[in-house]
N, CA, C and O of each residue as an XYZ file, in Angstrom:
864
protein
N       0.856     -1.193      0.000
C       0.000      0.000      0.000
C       0.892      1.244      0.000
O       1.382      1.639      1.058
N       1.113      1.869     -1.162
C       2.065      2.984     -1.222
C       1.496      4.294     -0.684
O       0.344      4.646     -0.939
N       2.329      4.996      0.058
C       2.004      6.318      0.569
C       3.140      7.268      0.232
O       4.290      6.853      0.089
N       2.809      8.535      0.109
C       3.811      9.586     -0.026
C       3.507     10.641      1.023
O       2.351     11.027      1.198
N       4.530     11.110      1.721
C       4.342     12.182      2.689
C       4.687     13.503      2.020
O       5.828     13.735      1.620
N       3.686     14.360      1.905
C       3.847     15.670      1.282
C       3.642     16.708      2.373
O       2.524     16.933      2.836
N       4.754     17.344      2.780
C       4.714     18.206      3.959
C       4.177     17.351      5.114
O       4.808     16.358      5.478
N       3.041     17.708      5.689
C       2.511     16.901      6.797
C       1.385     15.981      6.344
O       0.772     15.304      7.169
N       1.109     15.950      5.054
C       0.002     15.146      4.531
C       0.511     13.796      4.038
O       1.456     13.730      3.251
N      -0.122     12.719      4.507
C       0.233     11.367      4.067
C      -0.775     10.950      2.996
O      -1.958     10.753      3.275
N      -0.279     10.822      1.771
C      -1.145     10.617      0.615
C      -1.055      9.172      0.138
O       0.031      8.674     -0.159
N      -2.196      8.509      0.068
C      -2.284      7.140     -0.443
C      -2.534      7.205     -1.946
O      -3.362      7.990     -2.408
N      -1.827      6.388     -2.699
C      -1.989      6.412     -4.154
C      -1.824      5.008     -4.718
O      -1.342      4.103     -4.038
N      -2.229      4.843     -5.968
C      -2.039      3.575     -6.664
C      -1.562      3.887     -8.076
O      -2.013      4.849     -8.698
N      -0.647      3.064     -8.574
C      -0.181      3.185     -9.954
C      -0.736      2.027    -10.776
O      -0.911      0.917    -10.273
N      -1.009      2.305    -12.044
C      -1.552      1.263    -12.917
C      -0.612      0.075    -13.023
O      -1.069     -1.059    -13.175
N       0.700      0.313    -12.945
C       1.664     -0.790    -13.048
C       1.532     -1.763    -11.893
O       1.833     -2.947    -12.043
N       1.079     -1.274    -10.726
C       0.903     -2.146     -9.568
C      -0.257     -3.119     -9.774
O      -0.348     -4.146     -9.102
N      -1.138     -2.781    -10.710
C      -2.297     -3.628    -10.991
C      -2.103     -4.434    -12.270
O      -3.054     -4.992    -12.816
N      -0.868     -4.488    -12.735
C      -0.549     -5.363    -13.860
C      -0.570     -4.730    -15.233
O      -0.469     -5.435    -16.238
N      -0.701     -3.405    -15.299
C      -0.719     -2.723    -16.597
C       0.669     -2.163    -16.891
O       1.253     -1.474    -16.055
N       1.194     -2.456    -18.070
C       2.542     -2.030    -18.427
C       2.558     -0.561    -18.842
O       1.601     -0.055    -19.426
N       3.669      0.115    -18.526
C       3.851      1.504    -18.918
C       4.653      1.582    -20.207
O       5.595      0.816    -20.409
N       4.281      2.500    -21.067
C       5.037      2.805    -22.278
C       5.647      4.186    -22.072
O       4.922      5.178    -22.004
N       6.964      4.260    -21.971
C       7.620      5.524    -21.634
C       7.394      6.612    -22.682
O       7.642      7.788    -22.417
N       6.924      6.230    -23.871
C       6.654      7.233    -24.907
C       5.306      7.921    -24.696
O       5.004      8.919    -25.350
N       4.496      7.384    -23.781
C       3.178      7.959    -23.519
C       3.202      8.788    -22.237
O       3.969      8.515    -21.314
N       2.354      9.794    -22.204
C       2.329     10.712    -21.066
C       1.832     10.033    -19.797
O       1.004      9.122    -19.836
N       2.360     10.502    -18.674
C       1.844     10.088    -17.368
C       0.544     10.846    -17.095
O       0.422     12.027    -17.423
N      -0.418     10.157    -16.494
C      -1.703     10.772    -16.146
C      -1.889     10.685    -14.634
O      -1.852      9.596    -14.061
N      -2.088     11.828    -13.995
C      -2.356     11.883    -12.555
C      -3.835     12.195    -12.371
O      -4.360     13.137    -12.965
N      -4.502     11.396    -11.543
C      -5.959     11.437    -11.441
C      -6.409     11.824    -10.032
O      -5.946     11.265     -9.038
N      -7.326     12.797     -9.973
C      -7.816     13.309     -8.691
C      -9.336     13.144     -8.646
O     -10.040     13.604     -9.545
N      -9.835     12.493     -7.607
C     -11.267     12.192     -7.486
C     -12.044     13.359     -6.899
O     -11.481     14.412     -6.600
N     -13.342     13.156     -6.741
C     -14.218     14.177     -6.191
C     -14.586     13.921     -4.736
O     -14.016     13.048     -4.080
N     -15.539     14.690     -4.247
C     -15.983     14.613     -2.851
C     -16.522     13.227     -2.521
O     -17.303     12.654     -3.280
N     -16.094     12.695     -1.375
C     -16.619     11.419     -0.899
C     -16.168     10.231     -1.705
O     -16.856      9.211     -1.744
N     -15.028     10.338     -2.349
C     -14.562      9.273     -3.226
C     -13.139      8.874     -2.842
O     -12.678      9.180     -1.742
N     -12.449      8.195     -3.749
C     -11.073      7.772     -3.497
C     -10.404      7.446     -4.820
O     -11.002      7.577     -5.888
N      -9.164      7.024     -4.728
C      -8.411      6.610     -5.914
C      -9.141      5.527     -6.704
O      -8.987      5.431     -7.922
N      -9.936      4.710     -6.008
C     -10.620      3.591     -6.661
C     -11.629      4.044     -7.715
O     -12.045      3.249     -8.557
N     -12.018      5.307     -7.671
C     -12.930      5.848     -8.682
C     -12.337      5.682    -10.082
O     -13.068      5.479    -11.051
N     -11.005      5.772    -10.181
C     -10.347      5.759    -11.489
C      -9.816      4.397    -11.910
O      -9.489      4.204    -13.080
N      -9.724      3.462    -10.997
C      -9.134      2.163    -11.339
C      -9.809      1.513    -12.551
O      -9.107      0.915    -13.366
N     -11.140      1.599    -12.711
C     -11.757      0.982    -13.894
C     -11.316      1.590    -15.225
O     -11.535      0.990    -16.277
N     -10.696      2.779    -15.194
C     -10.251      3.402    -16.445
C      -8.873      2.918    -16.884
O      -8.475      3.157    -18.024
N      -8.144      2.246    -16.006
C      -6.767      1.855    -16.326
C      -6.662      1.008    -17.596
O      -5.770      1.258    -18.406
N      -7.542      0.011    -17.806
C      -7.406     -0.799    -19.025
C      -7.530      0.029    -20.305
O      -6.843     -0.247    -21.289
N      -8.391      1.031    -20.299
C      -8.586      1.864    -21.494
C      -7.414      2.799    -21.743
O      -7.261      3.333    -22.841
N      -6.596      2.994    -20.730
C      -5.447      3.897    -20.839
C      -4.147      3.115    -20.842
O      -3.102      3.628    -20.443
N      -4.214      1.879    -21.292
C      -3.042      0.998    -21.296
C      -1.862      1.678    -21.974
O      -2.000      2.302    -23.027
N      -0.709      1.543    -21.352
C       0.508      2.154    -21.858
C       0.862      3.418    -21.109
O       2.039      3.700    -20.885
N      -0.145      4.184    -20.718
C       0.106      5.374    -19.918
C       0.439      4.967    -18.476
O      -0.123      4.009    -17.947
N       1.334      5.688    -17.871
C       1.559      5.519    -16.434
C       0.451      6.295    -15.727
O       0.472      7.525    -15.695
N      -0.501      5.585    -15.172
C      -1.635      6.207    -14.485
C      -1.395      6.189    -12.981
O      -1.077      5.150    -12.403
N      -1.550      7.338    -12.363
C      -1.369      7.477    -10.919
C      -2.642      8.092    -10.352
O      -2.967      9.239    -10.660
N      -3.356      7.346     -9.536
C      -4.583      7.845     -8.913
C      -4.334      8.000     -7.419
O      -3.871      7.067     -6.763
N      -4.639      9.168     -6.885
C      -4.404      9.412     -5.463
C      -5.714      9.592     -4.720
O      -6.728      9.984     -5.297
N      -5.672      9.303     -3.445
C      -6.778      9.659     -2.555
C      -6.417     10.994     -1.917
O      -5.414     11.103     -1.211
N      -7.234     11.999     -2.169
C      -6.991     13.332     -1.632
C      -6.823     13.278     -0.115
O      -7.483     12.489      0.562
N      -5.939     14.120      0.410
C      -5.725     14.158      1.857
C      -7.061     14.336      2.581
O      -7.803     15.286      2.331
N      -7.344     13.400      3.482
C      -8.610     13.404      4.215
C      -9.622     12.422      3.666
O     -10.654     12.179      4.291
N      -9.338     11.847      2.489
C     -10.263     10.882      1.878
C      -9.716      9.470      2.001
O      -8.515      9.244      1.854
N     -10.607      8.524      2.272
C     -10.254      7.092      2.291
C      -9.020      6.849      3.164
O      -9.029      7.173      4.352
N      -7.949      6.276      2.575
C      -6.766      5.922      3.363
C      -5.790      7.082      3.563
O      -4.811      6.942      4.296
N      -6.043      8.216      2.927
C      -5.202      9.406      3.153
C      -5.749     10.139      4.376
O      -6.348     11.207      4.260
N      -5.534      9.554      5.529
C      -6.191     10.000      6.761
C      -5.752     11.402      7.181
O      -4.583     11.769      7.059
N      -6.718     12.174      7.678
C      -6.427     13.466      8.291
C      -7.138     13.509      9.634
O      -7.844     12.571     10.005
N      -6.943     14.609     10.361
C      -7.661     14.743     11.630
C      -8.873     15.657     11.488
O      -9.449     16.110     12.477
N      -9.252     15.921     10.225
C     -10.417     16.760      9.988
C     -10.133     18.243     10.052
O     -11.058     19.049     10.144
N      -8.845     18.619     10.003
C      -8.505     20.039     10.073
C      -9.007     20.784      8.835
O      -9.263     20.185      7.790
N      -9.138     22.092      8.978
C      -9.569     22.912      7.848
C      -8.503     22.886      6.760
O      -7.307     22.939      7.044
N      -8.952     22.806      5.517
C      -8.049     22.735      4.377
C      -8.453     23.776      3.348
O      -9.563     24.306      3.379
N      -7.530     24.058      2.436
C      -7.837     24.938      1.316
C      -7.618     24.182      0.014
O      -6.895     23.187     -0.032
N      -8.245     24.668     -1.029
C      -8.062     24.062     -2.345
C      -6.596     24.121     -2.759
O      -6.081     23.193     -3.383
N      -5.930     25.217     -2.408
C      -4.525     25.381     -2.782
C      -3.644     24.347     -2.094
O      -2.708     23.828     -2.701
N      -3.938     24.044     -0.827
C      -3.177     23.010     -0.123
C      -3.338     21.655     -0.796
O      -2.364     20.925     -0.980
N      -4.567     21.324     -1.160
C      -4.820     20.036     -1.804
C      -4.174     19.985     -3.183
O      -3.680     18.939     -3.602
N      -4.177     21.115     -3.890
C      -3.515     21.174     -5.192
C      -2.009     20.986     -5.038
O      -1.377     20.318     -5.856
N      -1.440     21.570     -3.997
C       0.001     21.413     -3.760
C       0.362     19.962     -3.459
O       1.481     19.532     -3.738
N      -0.579     19.205     -2.891
C      -0.323     17.779     -2.647
C      -0.101     17.030     -3.962
O       0.677     16.077     -4.016
N      -0.784     17.463     -5.014
C      -0.610     16.814     -6.319
C       0.821     17.015     -6.807
O       1.464     16.074     -7.272
N       1.313     18.241     -6.697
C       2.698     18.516     -7.093
C       3.667     17.755     -6.201
O       4.667     17.224     -6.684
N       3.379     17.696     -4.901
C       4.245     16.958     -3.980
C       4.314     15.486     -4.316
O       5.380     14.876     -4.230
N       3.174     14.903     -4.702
C       3.169     13.492     -5.095
C       3.965     13.300     -6.382
O       4.706     12.326     -6.510
N       3.820     14.216     -7.332
C       4.607     14.133     -8.564
C       6.099     14.205     -8.254
O       6.894     13.475     -8.847
N       6.476     15.077     -7.334
C       7.887     15.157     -6.925
C       8.348     13.834     -6.331
O       9.424     13.333     -6.659
N       7.523     13.275     -5.456
C       7.858     12.015     -4.785
C       8.076     10.898     -5.793
O       8.955     10.055     -5.615
N       7.278     10.894     -6.848
C       7.340      9.826     -7.852
C       8.222     10.195     -9.042
O       8.300      9.463    -10.029
N       8.891     11.357     -8.926
C       9.811     11.820     -9.978
C       9.104     11.965    -11.331
O       9.634     11.586    -12.376
N       7.913     12.516    -11.277
C       7.151     12.821    -12.493
C       7.348     14.303    -12.793
O       6.867     15.164    -12.057
N       8.056     14.589    -13.876
C       8.353     15.983    -14.202
C       7.124     16.720    -14.709
O       6.831     17.830    -14.266
N       6.396     16.092    -15.653
C       5.195     16.706    -16.220
C       4.146     15.619    -16.433
O       4.481     14.458    -16.670
N       2.889     16.002    -16.345
C       1.819     15.008    -16.486
C       0.549     15.662    -16.995
O       0.369     16.876    -16.905
N      -0.325     14.824    -17.533
C      -1.708     15.222    -17.780
C      -2.457     15.040    -16.463
O      -2.307     14.012    -15.802
N      -3.255     16.022    -16.080
C      -3.998     15.947    -14.821
C      -5.485     15.808    -15.108
O      -6.058     16.610    -15.845
N      -6.106     14.795    -14.527
C      -7.549     14.591    -14.654
C      -8.188     14.782    -13.284
O      -7.686     14.265    -12.286
N      -9.292     15.520    -13.233
C      -9.959     15.754    -11.957
C     -11.462     15.743    -12.094
O     -12.022     16.456    -12.927
N     -12.126     14.930    -11.272
C     -13.586     14.827    -11.307
C     -14.201     15.642    -10.179
O     -13.713     15.610     -9.049
N     -15.271     16.372    -10.480
C     -16.033     17.107     -9.475
C     -15.113     18.039     -8.678
O     -14.543     18.957     -9.268
N     -14.945     17.844     -7.376
C     -14.038     18.677     -6.593
C     -12.616     18.609     -7.128
O     -11.850     19.564     -6.996
N     -12.265     17.479     -7.731
C     -10.931     17.342     -8.306
C     -10.712     18.237     -9.511
O      -9.570     18.515     -9.875
N     -11.812     18.701    -10.148
C     -11.693     19.586    -11.301
C     -10.989     20.885    -10.973
O      -9.955     21.180    -11.572
N     -11.516     21.685    -10.030
C     -10.805     22.913     -9.665
C      -9.438     22.649     -9.049
O      -8.558     23.508     -9.111
N      -9.245     21.468     -8.451
C      -7.913     21.147     -7.919
C      -6.883     21.081     -9.034
O      -5.823     21.699     -8.934
N      -7.184     20.333    -10.104
C      -6.194     20.193    -11.176
C      -6.067     21.486    -11.972
O      -4.990     21.785    -12.488
N      -7.144     22.256    -12.082
C      -7.046     23.560    -12.741
C      -6.171     24.512    -11.929
O      -5.438     25.324    -12.493
N      -6.253     24.407    -10.606
C      -5.399     25.221     -9.743
C      -3.938     24.846     -9.926
O      -3.068     25.716     -9.973
N      -3.668     23.546    -10.029
C      -2.289     23.111    -10.288
C      -1.795     23.709    -11.604
O      -0.674     24.212    -11.678
N      -2.628     23.653    -12.636
C      -2.228     24.172    -13.947
C      -1.974     25.673    -13.905
O      -1.076     26.174    -14.582
N      -2.769     26.394    -13.104
C      -2.597     27.842    -12.995
C      -1.350     28.203    -12.195
O      -0.675     29.184    -12.505
N      -1.043     27.415    -11.168
C       0.082     27.725    -10.275
C       1.396     27.110    -10.729
O       2.467     27.650    -10.450
N       1.319     25.976    -11.430
C       2.534     25.254    -11.823
C       2.454     24.829    -13.293
O       2.501     23.633    -13.582
N       2.335     25.770    -14.216
C       2.147     25.401    -15.629
C       3.289     24.583    -16.207
O       3.092     23.805    -17.139
N       4.479     24.757    -15.655
C       5.644     24.025    -16.168
C       5.588     22.537    -15.851
O       6.374     21.762    -16.397
N       4.667     22.121    -14.973
C       4.554     20.719    -14.576
C       3.385     20.008    -15.262
O       3.177     18.812    -15.062
N       2.634     20.742    -16.061
C       1.372     20.208    -16.582
C       1.388     20.157    -18.108
O       1.673     21.155    -18.769
N       1.076     18.978    -18.659
C       0.962     18.807    -20.107
C      -0.433     19.167    -20.605
O      -0.590     19.658    -21.723
N      -1.425     18.927    -19.790
C      -2.805     19.208    -20.142
C      -3.698     18.902    -18.960
O      -3.280     18.234    -18.014
N      -4.931     19.392    -19.010
C      -5.869     19.223    -17.897
C      -7.186     18.662    -18.430
O      -7.690     19.095    -19.466
N      -7.732     17.687    -17.698
C      -9.017     17.084    -18.068
C      -9.975     17.214    -16.880
O     -10.046     16.303    -16.055
N     -10.714     18.327    -16.773
C     -11.738     18.441    -15.731
C     -12.976     17.641    -16.163
O     -13.472     17.807    -17.278
N     -13.463     16.784    -15.281
C     -14.596     15.909    -15.591
C     -15.767     16.301    -14.686
O     -15.728     16.061    -13.479
N     -16.800     16.899    -15.262
C     -17.919     17.367    -14.440
C     -17.424     18.184    -13.263
O     -17.810     17.911    -12.127
N     -16.569     19.194    -13.502
C     -15.938     19.895    -12.385
C     -16.909     20.768    -11.600
O     -17.902     21.253    -12.143
N     -16.616     20.960    -10.331
C     -17.350     21.924     -9.513
C     -17.173     23.301    -10.149
O     -16.057     23.712    -10.467
N     -18.285     24.003    -10.327
C     -18.264     25.348    -10.909
C     -18.358     26.367     -9.784
O     -19.375     26.417     -9.092
N     -17.320     27.187     -9.579
C     -17.351     28.139     -8.459
C     -18.570     29.050     -8.461
O     -19.021     29.479     -7.399
N     -19.108     29.352     -9.640
C     -20.226     30.301     -9.720
C     -21.582     29.669     -9.424
O     -22.579     30.380     -9.289
N     -21.630     28.341     -9.322
C     -22.935     27.694     -9.108
C     -22.994     26.881     -7.814
O     -23.906     26.075     -7.631
N     -22.038     27.085     -6.930
C     -22.019     26.352     -5.661
C     -23.169     26.822     -4.768
O     -23.429     28.021     -4.657
N     -23.851     25.870     -4.135
C     -24.938     26.179     -3.211
C     -24.463     25.869     -1.788
O     -24.534     24.722     -1.346
N     -23.977     26.894     -1.068
C     -23.416     26.655      0.270
C     -24.369     25.934      1.207
O     -23.936     25.127      2.030
N     -25.671     26.216      1.092
C     -26.629     25.611      2.025
C     -26.676     24.093      1.878
O     -26.923     23.389      2.857
N     -26.446     23.580      0.676
C     -26.451     22.135      0.480
C     -25.296     21.488      1.234
O     -25.453     20.438      1.855
N     -24.129     22.135      1.168
C     -22.964     21.565      1.838
C     -23.027     21.783      3.347
O     -22.529     20.961      4.117
N     -23.638     22.889      3.769
C     -23.843     23.100      5.204
C     -24.719     21.993      5.772
O     -24.460     21.487      6.863
N     -25.753     21.621      5.033
C     -26.640     20.537      5.462
C     -25.884     19.214      5.536
O     -26.071     18.444      6.478
N     -25.039     18.951      4.557
C     -24.261     17.709      4.582
C     -23.309     17.679      5.775
O     -23.159     16.654      6.440
N     -22.670     18.817      6.036
C     -21.750     18.886      7.178
C     -22.488     18.557      8.469
O     -22.012     17.757      9.275
N     -23.644     19.171      8.665
C     -24.431     18.922      9.880
C     -24.821     17.452      9.979
O     -24.784     16.868     11.062
N     -25.195     16.858      8.852
C     -25.627     15.457      8.851
C     -24.500     14.524      9.241
O     -24.674     13.682     10.121
N     -23.339     14.659      8.599
C     -22.261     13.690      8.851
C     -21.650     13.871     10.235
O     -21.223     12.896     10.853
N     -21.604     15.109     10.730
C     -21.042     15.311     12.068
C     -21.986     14.790     13.148
O     -21.545     14.423     14.237
N     -23.271     14.759     12.850
C     -24.256     14.269     13.824
C     -24.470     12.761     13.710
O     -24.522     12.059     14.719
N     -24.594     12.264     12.472
C     -25.024     10.874     12.267
C     -24.029     10.007     11.506
O     -24.321      8.847     11.216
N     -22.863     10.547     11.180
C     -21.888      9.752     10.436
C     -22.194      9.720      8.942
O     -23.036     10.477      8.459
N     -21.510      8.846      8.216
C     -21.595      8.832      6.756
C     -22.787      8.043      6.213
O     -23.153      8.207      5.049
N     -23.395      7.191      7.037
C     -24.412      6.282      6.498
C     -25.614      6.986      5.866
O     -26.084      6.532      4.823
N     -26.141      8.085      6.451
C     -27.273      8.742      5.788
C     -26.957      9.182      4.356
O     -27.792      9.038      3.463
N     -25.758      9.715      4.140
C     -25.383     10.119      2.780
C     -25.125      8.905      1.903
O     -25.467      8.898      0.721
N     -24.516      7.874      2.491
C     -24.247      6.654      1.721
C     -25.543      6.012      1.242
O     -25.555      5.306      0.233
N     -26.630      6.254      1.962
C     -27.920      5.663      1.596
C     -28.700      6.502      0.582
O     -29.635      6.003     -0.045
N     -28.321      7.770      0.416
C     -29.102      8.651     -0.458
C     -28.337      9.166     -1.676
O     -28.914      9.288     -2.757
N     -27.061      9.467     -1.521
C     -26.292     10.063     -2.624
C     -26.174      9.149     -3.845
O     -26.302      9.637     -4.968
N     -25.935      7.837     -3.673
C     -25.771      6.996     -4.869
C     -26.925      7.096     -5.861
O     -26.696      7.071     -7.070
N     -28.143      7.207     -5.381
C     -29.280      7.348     -6.298
C     -29.400      8.781     -6.801
O     -29.678      9.013     -7.978
N     -29.188      9.746     -5.896
C     -29.342     11.150     -6.276
C     -28.272     11.602     -7.264
O     -28.514     12.493     -8.079
N     -27.096     10.994     -7.193
C     -25.961     11.441     -8.009
C     -25.826     10.686     -9.319
O     -24.882     10.926    -10.072
N     -26.749      9.782     -9.606
C     -26.668      8.992    -10.832
C     -27.955      9.157    -11.639
O     -28.895      9.826    -11.208
N     -27.976      8.535    -12.814
C     -29.178      8.639    -13.643
C     -29.823      7.272    -13.828
O     -29.376      6.279    -13.255
N     -30.866      7.236    -14.627
C     -31.644      6.002    -14.783
C     -30.861      4.890    -15.454
O     -31.215      3.718    -15.327
N     -29.799      5.244    -16.170
C     -28.991      4.232    -16.859
C     -27.902      3.633    -15.978
O     -27.244      2.671    -16.376
N     -27.706      4.189    -14.791
C     -26.681      3.669    -13.886
C     -27.106      2.310    -13.348
O     -28.289      2.059    -13.120
N     -26.134      1.449    -13.153
C     -26.430      0.096    -12.683
C     -26.389      0.021    -11.163
O     -25.870      0.912    -10.490
N     -26.942     -1.052    -10.647
C     -26.885     -1.287     -9.208
C     -25.463     -1.425     -8.718
O     -25.142     -0.990     -7.612
N     -24.609     -2.022     -9.524
C     -23.202     -2.179     -9.144
C     -22.529     -0.815     -9.042
O     -21.754     -0.575     -8.116
N     -22.817      0.079     -9.984
C     -22.233      1.419     -9.934
C     -22.694      2.176     -8.693
O     -21.899      2.845     -8.033
N     -23.980      2.066     -8.382
C     -24.483      2.744     -7.179
C     -23.886      2.130     -5.916
O     -23.608      2.838     -4.949
N     -23.693      0.824     -5.927
C     -23.091      0.159     -4.766
C     -21.652      0.615     -4.565
O     -21.202      0.774     -3.431
N     -20.924      0.828     -5.671
C     -19.550      1.321     -5.559
C     -19.532      2.714     -4.945
O     -18.703      3.007     -4.083
N     -20.454      3.580     -5.395
C     -20.519      4.926     -4.827
C     -20.838      4.856     -3.335
O     -20.258      5.592     -2.537
N     -21.754      3.977     -2.965
C     -22.104      3.823     -1.551
C     -20.886      3.398     -0.743
O     -20.643      3.917      0.346
N     -20.124      2.456     -1.278
C     -18.936      1.966     -0.580
C     -17.897      3.075     -0.433
O     -17.254      3.190      0.610
N     -17.731      3.891     -1.476
C     -16.784      5.002     -1.403
C     -17.195      5.990     -0.315
O     -16.356      6.453      0.459
N     -18.487      6.311     -0.258
C     -18.956      7.311      0.698
C     -18.896      6.794      2.128
O     -18.444      7.503      3.026
N     -19.345      5.573      2.342
C     -19.431      5.067      3.714
C     -18.043      4.859      4.317
O     -17.901      4.753      5.535
N     -17.016      4.800      3.458
C     -15.652      4.624      3.949
C     -14.951      5.913      4.330
O     -13.781      5.891      4.710
N     -15.657      7.050      4.232
C     -15.044      8.337      4.553
C     -15.127      8.643      6.045
O     -16.039      8.189      6.737
N     -14.169      9.412      6.520
C     -14.213      9.917      7.890
C     -15.119     11.148      7.920
O     -14.920     12.064      7.123
N     -16.107     11.197      8.816
C     -17.057     12.313      8.807
C     -16.410     13.695      8.949
O     -16.782     14.623      8.231
N     -15.451     13.841      9.860
C     -14.814     15.150     10.044
C     -14.042     15.567      8.799
O     -14.067     16.734      8.408
N     -13.363     14.621      8.183
C     -12.598     14.935      6.977
C     -13.527     15.251      5.813
O     -13.244     16.140      5.010
N     -14.634     14.522      5.723
C     -15.626     14.801      4.680
C     -16.182     16.215      4.864
O     -16.338     16.958      3.894
N     -16.476     16.577      6.097
C     -16.982     17.923      6.379
C     -15.963     18.976      5.964
O     -16.326     20.022      5.425
N     -14.688     18.698      6.217
C     -13.626     19.622      5.814
C     -13.594     19.792      4.304
O     -13.395     20.902      3.811
N     -13.789     18.699      3.562
C     -13.817     18.787      2.098
C     -15.039     19.570      1.611
O     -14.959     20.291      0.617
N     -16.163     19.428      2.309
C     -17.342     20.230      1.957
C     -17.030     21.722      2.083
O     -17.449     22.523      1.248
N     -16.295     22.087      3.127
C     -15.926     23.489      3.318
C     -14.981     23.957      2.217
O     -15.051     25.108      1.785
N     -14.100     23.070      1.762
C     -13.218     23.416      0.642
C     -14.053     23.791     -0.579
O     -13.773     24.786     -1.248
N     -15.081     22.989     -0.865
C     -15.925     23.256     -2.034
C     -16.655     24.588     -1.886
O     -16.712     25.373     -2.832
N     -17.205     24.840     -0.721
C     -17.930     26.094     -0.494
C     -17.026     27.298     -0.749
O     -17.488     28.342     -1.209
N     -15.742     27.149     -0.449
C     -14.800     28.261     -0.569
C     -14.023     28.270     -1.881
O     -13.079     29.045     -2.035
N     -14.413     27.413     -2.832
C     -13.721     27.384     -4.125
C     -13.892     28.727     -4.835
O     -14.994     29.267     -4.927
N     -12.778     29.245     -5.329
C     -12.787     30.464     -6.133
C     -12.170     30.151     -7.493
O     -11.564     29.096     -7.682
N     -12.327     31.063     -8.424
C     -11.697     30.917     -9.733
C     -10.192     30.767     -9.526
O      -9.550     31.687     -9.018
N      -9.612     29.618     -9.911
C      -8.181     29.404     -9.674
C      -7.290     30.167    -10.642
O      -6.069     30.016    -10.612
N      -7.886     30.976    -11.491
C      -7.111     31.702    -12.490
C      -7.240     31.051    -13.847
O      -6.248     30.808    -14.534
N      -8.487     30.769    -14.227
C      -8.724     30.084    -15.496
C      -8.050     30.808    -16.659
O      -7.504     30.176    -17.563
N      -8.093     32.131    -16.626
C      -7.551     32.909    -17.738
C      -6.057     32.789    -17.909
O      -5.523     33.085    -18.978
N      -5.369     32.353    -16.850
C      -3.905     32.250    -16.930
C      -3.434     30.877    -17.386
O      -2.239     30.672    -17.597
N      -4.358     29.934    -17.540
C      -3.975     28.568    -17.912
C      -3.654     28.516    -19.403
O      -4.491     28.847    -20.243
N      -2.441     28.099    -19.716
C      -1.970     28.078    -21.104
C      -1.929     26.678    -21.700
O      -1.815     26.530    -22.917
N      -2.018     25.653    -20.865
C      -1.933     24.284    -21.378
C      -3.290     23.866    -21.946
O      -4.305     24.481    -21.618
N      -3.327     22.827    -22.794
C      -4.612     22.357    -23.327
C      -5.550     21.876    -22.218
O      -5.119     21.234    -21.260
N      -6.823     22.194    -22.361
C      -7.852     21.773    -21.404
C      -8.942     21.022    -22.168
O      -9.511     21.543    -23.127
N      -9.225     19.797    -21.734
C     -10.333     19.020    -22.294
C     -11.403     18.917    -21.219
O     -11.260     18.147    -20.269
N     -12.465     19.684    -21.364
C     -13.555     19.688    -20.382
C     -14.579     18.629    -20.774
O     -15.117     18.648    -21.882
N     -14.842     17.707    -19.853
C     -15.813     16.645    -20.099
C     -17.047     16.909    -19.239
O     -16.955     17.012    -18.016
N     -18.191     17.016    -19.890
C     -19.440     17.274    -19.173
C     -20.564     16.490    -19.839
O     -20.492     16.158    -21.023
N     -21.596     16.203    -19.064
C     -22.732     15.450    -19.581
C     -24.038     16.153    -19.284
O     -24.114     16.991    -18.385
N     -25.064     15.809    -20.043
C     -26.374     16.434    -19.861
C     -26.934     16.212    -18.464
O     -27.702     17.035    -17.965
N     -26.553     15.100    -17.824
C     -27.123     14.767    -16.521
C     -26.094     14.846    -15.399
O     -26.262     14.218    -14.353
N     -25.027     15.618    -15.615
C     -24.037     15.806    -14.556
C     -24.697     16.396    -13.324
O     -25.598     17.229    -13.421
N     -24.235     15.950    -12.159
C     -24.772     16.461    -10.895
C     -23.744     17.315    -10.158
O     -24.002     17.750     -9.035
N     -22.587     17.562    -10.766
C     -21.538     18.352    -10.101
C     -21.978     19.807     -9.970
O     -21.234     20.631     -9.438
């Protein structure tokens, strides 16, 4: 179970090569950042389709096995963890993919460290202009009072569409129920405080992936 210590943050990550997928050094490395209430496992099913690329999926500090004590965090701190992990793994430049909360994280990395980024793939990213603080305030109150189970029982259906399978919803439930409530609450506060990371200053290619039924 590989970990990297970035400043005081202990980051759990997985590489595609550890799961039996070969790397082709001629192909770009891809670093993957998940969204709220998720983990590195969100991206593992994509590894076969990206065969040849060195894929590195991390669990954001405070999520899953990247344990925190629930302290307050900023988007910039979490973005710096991505660069710290790249340093630890001796990755000079990479394509960064980020889903939901991970979207503004990887965009922040691109804005702050353009020399380290080949391109950015925000997937259904959190939009700073459309955040509803009251929704996240309600979630914070729920998890601090009753733990993760109430959200684990409701979010999988609310966050998916009619074409989603029972297995997909079960995976989302497992991801959510495995979170630490205080750390999850801290991540909710990060989302509420998301600001424009400097979209206008990003010079690398950006591939924005969005769907008609996105819930981000």
